[in-house]
C-alpha positions in Angstrom: 7.3 -14.7 -8.5 4.3 -12.3 -8.2 3.3 -10.7 -4.9 -0.2 -12.0 -5.4 1.1 -15.5 -5.3 3.4 -14.7 -2.4 0.5 -13.1 -0.4 -1.7 -16.1 -1.1 0.9 -18.6 -0.1 1.6 -16.6 3.1 -2.1 -16.5 4.1 -2.5 -20.2 3.3 0.6 -21.2 5.1 -0.4 -19.2 8.2 -3.8 -20.9 8.2 -2.3 -24.4 8.3 0.4 -23.4 10.8 -2.3 -22.0 13.1 -4.2 -25.3 12.9 -0.9 -27.1 13.8 -0.3 -24.7 16.6 -3.8 -25.2 17.9 -3.3 -29.0 17.9 0.0 -28.6 19.7 -1.7 -26.5 22.3 -4.4 -29.1 22.7 -1.8 -31.8 23.3 0.0 -29.6 25.8 -3.3 -29.0 27.7 -4.2 -32.7 27.6 -0.8 -33.7 29.0 -1.2 -31.2 31.8 -4.7 -32.5 32.6 -3.4 -36.0 32.8 -0.6 -35.0 35.2 -2.6 -32.6 37.4 -5.9 -34.3 38.0 -7.9 -32.6 35.3 -6.9 -29.0 36.0 -5.3 -26.5 33.6 -2.7 -24.1 34.8 -4.2 -21.5 37.2 -3.7 -17.9 36.4 -3.3 -18.6 32.7 -6.3 -16.4 31.9 -4.5 -13.2 32.6 -1.6 -14.2 30.3 -4.0 -15.2 27.5 -5.9 -11.9 27.9 -2.7 -10.0 27.6 -1.6 -11.9 24.5 -4.9 -11.6 22.7 -5.2 -7.9 23.6 -1.7 -7.3 22.1 -2.6 -9.4 19.1 -5.9 -7.4 18.6 -4.0 -4.1 19.0 -1.4 -5.1 16.4 -3.9 -6.3 13.9 -5.9 -3.1 14.4 -3.0 -0.8 13.9 -1.5 -2.8 11.0 -4.8 -3.0 9.2 -5.6 0.7 9.8 -2.2 1.8 8.6 -2.5 -0.3 5.4 -5.9 1.1 4.7 -4.8 4.6 5.3 -1.8 4.3 3.0 -4.0 2.7 0.4 -6.3 5.8 0.5 -3.3 8.1 0.5 -2.0 6.5 -2.7 -5.4 6.9 -4.4 -5.6 10.6 -3.4 -2.1 11.3 -4.6 -3.1 10.2 -8.1 -5.9 12.8 -8.1 -3.6 15.4 -6.6 -1.0 14.8 -9.4 -3.8 15.1 -12.0 -4.9 18.4 -10.5 -1.3 19.7 -10.3 -0.7 18.9 -14.0 -4.0 20.3 -15.0 -3.3 23.6 -13.1 0.2 23.9 -14.7 -1.3 23.2 -18.1 -3.9 25.9 -17.8 -1.3 28.4 -16.6 0.6 28.0 -19.8 -1.9 30.5 -21.2 0.0 33.2 -19.2 3.2 32.5 -21.3 4.0 34.1 -24.7 2.0 32.4 -27.4 5.1 31.2 -29.4 6.1 28.8 -26.6 2.6 27.6 -25.6 2.2 25.1 -28.5 5.5 23.2 -27.9 4.9 23.2 -24.1 1.4 21.8 -24.5 2.8 19.0 -26.7 5.4 18.2 -24.0 2.6 18.2 -21.5 0.6 15.7 -23.5 3.5 13.4 -23.8 4.2 13.8 -20.1 0.7 12.8 -19.1 0.9 9.7 -21.3 4.2 8.7 -19.6 2.9 9.4 -16.1 -0.2 7.4 -16.8 2.0 4.4 -17.7 4.5 4.6 -14.9 2.7 2.3 -12.5 0.6 0.3 -14.9 3.3 -2.4 -15.1 4.6 -2.2 -11.6 5.6 -5.8 -11.5 8.2 -5.0 -14.2 10.9 -3.1 -12.4 12.7 -2.3 -15.6 9.6 -0.9 -17.4 8.7 1.2 -14.3 12.2 2.6 -14.0 12.3 3.5 -17.7 9.0 5.4 -17.3 10.3 7.2 -14.3 13.4 8.2 -16.2 11.3 9.4 -19.1 9.2 11.5 -16.6 12.3 13.1 -15.2 13.6 14.0 -18.7 10.2 15.5 -19.7 10.1 17.5 -16.4 13.5 18.9 -17.2 12.5 19.8 -20.7 9.2 21.5 -19.6 10.9 23.4 -16.8 13.8 24.6 -19.0 11.5 25.7 -21.8 9.1 27.6 -19.4 12.0 29.2 -17.5 13.6 30.4 -20.7 10.3 31.8 -21.9 9.9 33.7 -18.6 13.4 35.1 -18.6 13.7 36.0 -22.2 10.3 37.5 -22.7 10.4 39.7 -19.7 7.3 38.1 -18.1 5.9 39.9 -15.1 7.1 38.5 -11.7 3.6 37.6 -10.6 3.0 35.6 -13.8 6.3 33.9 -13.6 5.6 33.0 -10.0 2.2 31.4 -10.9 3.6 29.4 -13.9 6.8 28.2 -12.2 5.1 27.6 -8.9 2.6 25.2 -10.5 5.3 23.5 -12.5 7.3 23.0 -9.3 4.3 21.4 -7.6 3.7 19.2 -10.6 7.3 17.9 -10.4 7.4 17.6 -6.6 4.3 15.4 -6.4 6.0 12.7 -8.5 8.6 12.1 -5.8 5.8 12.1 -3.2 4.0 9.4 -5.2 7.1 7.3 -5.6 7.9 7.4 -1.9 4.3 6.5 -1.1 4.7 3.3 -3.1 7.7 2.3 -1.1 6.2 3.2 2.3 5.5 0.0 4.2 5.8 -1.2 7.8 9.1 -2.9 8.7 9.4 -6.6 8.1 9.6 -7.1 11.9 6.0 -6.0 12.2 4.8 -8.7 9.8 7.0 -11.3 11.6 5.5 -10.2 15.0 2.0 -10.4 13.5 2.6 -14.0 12.3 4.2 -15.0 15.6 1.3 -13.7 17.7 -1.1 -15.4 15.3 0.5 -18.7 16.1 0.8 -18.0 19.8 -3.0 -17.2 19.9 -3.8 -20.4 18.0 -1.7 -22.3 20.5 -3.6 -20.8 23.4 -6.9 -21.6 21.7 -5.9 -25.2 21.4 -4.8 -25.2 25.0 -8.1 -23.9 26.3 -10.1 -26.5 24.3 -8.1 -29.4 25.7 -10.6 -30.3 28.4 -13.2 -31.0 25.7 -13.5 -34.7 24.9 -13.9 -33.9 21.2 -12.0 -31.4 19.1 -13.9 -28.2 18.4 -12.9 -27.8 14.7 -15.5 -25.2 14.0 -13.9 -22.7 16.4 -10.3 -23.6 15.6 -10.8 -23.5 11.8 -12.9 -20.3 12.0 -10.3 -18.5 14.1 -7.4 -19.6 11.8 -9.3 -18.7 8.7 -10.3 -15.2 9.9 -6.8 -14.4 11.1 -5.0 -15.6 7.9 -7.5 -13.8 5.7 -7.0 -10.6 7.6 -3.2 -10.9 7.2 -3.7 -11.6 3.5 -5.8 -8.4 3.1 -3.3 -6.3 5.0 -0.5 -7.5 2.6 -2.8 -6.9 -0.4 -3.6 -3.3 0.8 0.1 -2.6 1.3 0.8 -3.4 -2.4 -2.2 -2.0 -4.3 -0.6 -2.4 -7.7 0.1 -6.1 -7.4 -2.9 -7.9 -5.7 -6.6 -8.1 -5.9 -7.2 -4.8 -4.1 -5.9 -2.1 -6.5 -5.7 1.6 -7.0 -5.8 1.3 -10.8 -9.3 2.8 -10.9 -7.9 6.1 -9.6 -5.8 6.3 -12.8 -8.9 7.5 -14.6 -8.1 11.0 -13.3 -4.9 11.1 -15.4 -6.8 9.5 -18.4 -9.5 12.1 -18.2 -6.9 14.9 -17.9 -5.2 13.6 -21.1 -8.5 13.6 -23.0 -9.1 17.2 -22.0 -5.8 18.2 -23.5 -6.8 17.3 -27.1 
């Protein structure tokens, strides 16, 4: 089951559950009005203000965090392309006899890195690409290190070459961890719970009205459920509508420049 479908079902389910919660709240309010001469509970305004304030704060922080992580993942793609490009250019500092095989390894490496997250829904394919990346990193590092040690390369040159290779390798772990960095499940459960609680309070507040105010109830439920859907979509930018795939052009352009 794809995450796109799960996110859609989650948002849709939350929408209808909020409508049900609002209707329950309206019935609770109507029952109180019948028992207490047309008066709702006194002092409930402060409780509602606190719940809605907490809900707004949670939505703001969750949405802001998701958007921030989305941008970080995009920037990491460009950072990796820059790191590979720098390491590739510094191959010119190595002896000429090792430059050609290293450049060929680099071309293969960029092809593999470009394809790592292109099929992110397929765990096996993604894991295979990551393993290929690790093998190519080891091959590139071993060949460059041997060239530096055997050819008597100056220390300053060796530092530049090996330092750029180390940065190129390290950023792959940073990108992989960034794809796994999400809020705890408890945060999403709390967000859903507060959404239903707020819908319940909305229904309770509208209970004095003779007619149901569907416009306000449906609008509130739709906006909240859509916001939750967008937050989930931002958290998994390789699986939904909001994607970071466009940032992969940095690796594609780098590969073209290596021809």
